[in-house]
MARSEMAR-415907 format. One record per residue (C-alpha): residue number from 1; x, y, z. Coordinates in steps of 0.1 Angstrom, whole numbers, plus 2048, in hexadecimal, padded with zeros to 3 digits. Example, Ala and Ser with C-alpha at 12.3 -4.5 7.8 and 13.67 -1.06 7.14 Angstrom:
MARSEMAR-415907
[1, [87B, 7D3, 84E]]
[2, [889, 7F5, 847]]
END
This chain:
MARSEMAR-415907
[1, [2E7, 78E, 52A]]
[2, [2E9, 76C, 51A]]
[3, [2F4, 763, 4F7]]
[4, [2E8, 742, 4EA]]
[5, [2F9, 734, 4CB]]
[6, [2EA, 715, 4B9]]
[7, [2FC, 709, 49A]]
[8, [305, 6EA, 486]]
[9, [314, 6DF, 465]]
[10, [2FA, 6D9, 44A]]
[11, [2D9, 6E8, 441]]
[12, [2C2, 6DF, 45E]]
[13, [2B6, 702, 466]]
[14, [296, 6F6, 477]]
[15, [2AA, 6DF, 48D]]
[16, [2C2, 6FA, 498]]
[17, [2A6, 712, 49E]]
[18, [293, 6F7, 4B2]]
[19, [2B2, 6F2, 4C9]]
[20, [2B5, 718, 4CD]]
[21, [290, 71B, 4D7]]
[22, [293, 6FD, 4F0]]
[23, [2B1, 70D, 501]]
[24, [2A1, 72F, 501]]
[25, [281, 721, 511]]
[26, [295, 70F, 52B]]
[27, [2A7, 72F, 535]]
[28, [286, 741, 537]]
[29, [277, 725, 54C]]
[30, [295, 723, 563]]
[31, [296, 749, 569]]
[32, [270, 74A, 571]]
[33, [274, 72C, 589]]
[34, [28D, 742, 59C]]
[35, [276, 760, 59D]]
[36, [287, 772, 580]]
[37, [27C, 77B, 55D]]
[38, [28B, 785, 53C]]
[39, [28A, 7AA, 533]]
[40, [26A, 7AF, 51F]]
[41, [256, 7CD, 515]]
[42, [233, 7C9, 507]]
[43, [23A, 7E2, 4EB]]
[44, [25E, 7DB, 4E3]]
[45, [261, 7B6, 4EA]]
[46, [27F, 7A6, 4FA]]
[47, [29A, 7BF, 505]]
[48, [2BF, 7BA, 504]]
[49, [2DE, 7CF, 500]]
[50, [2DF, 7CF, 4D9]]
[51, [2C4, 7E5, 4C9]]
[52, [2C5, 7D1, 4A9]]
[53, [2B8, 7B3, 4BB]]
[54, [29B, 7C6, 4CB]]
[55, [279, 7B3, 4CB]]
[56, [282, 78F, 4C7]]
[57, [2A4, 790, 4D7]]
[58, [2AE, 779, 4BA]]
[59, [2C8, 77D, 49F]]
[60, [2CD, 761, 485]]
[61, [2E9, 75C, 46D]]
[62, [2F3, 742, 454]]
[63, [317, 739, 44C]]
[64, [321, 72E, 429]]
[65, [343, 728, 419]]
[66, [34A, 73B, 3F9]]
[67, [36E, 733, 3F1]]
[68, [370, 742, 3CF]]
[69, [35E, 762, 3D9]]
[70, [374, 766, 3F7]]
[71, [392, 76A, 3E0]]
[72, [384, 78D, 3D7]]
[73, [379, 79E, 3F8]]
[74, [36E, 7BE, 3E6]]
[75, [357, 7AA, 3CE]]
[76, [349, 796, 3EC]]
[77, [341, 7B6, 3FE]]
[78, [331, 7C5, 3DF]]
[79, [31B, 7A7, 3D9]]
[80, [311, 7A5, 3FE]]
[81, [308, 7CA, 3FF]]
[82, [2F1, 7C5, 3E1]]
[83, [2DD, 7AC, 3F7]]
[84, [2E0, 7C0, 417]]
[85, [2F6, 7A5, 426]]
[86, [316, 7A7, 43A]]
[87, [334, 790, 433]]
[88, [344, 782, 452]]
[89, [361, 76B, 459]]
[90, [35D, 747, 464]]
[91, [35C, 751, 488]]
[92, [33E, 767, 484]]
[93, [33A, 78B, 48C]]
[94, [359, 7A1, 48D]]
[95, [36F, 785, 47E]]
[96, [382, 789, 45D]]
END
């Protein structure tokens, strides 16, 4: 398994995604050059250990700072739930 994280301050989402794709392609090329391949199924797509990432093997997130909303965690969770979003801490998943 491999986890690639591409991030930067600012709003250049295309640039971050481009860097992610370049690294992902390099890993694929290197593994194929060594006679290996990424786990892939014609019906299901790329396979990994997390079922929620099935297909593309990609999960994307955006981090924004909402200092006033963070003062009322219950209100933050209520608003996020209305948009089917999950609030996370500044260190990403499983952080407070």
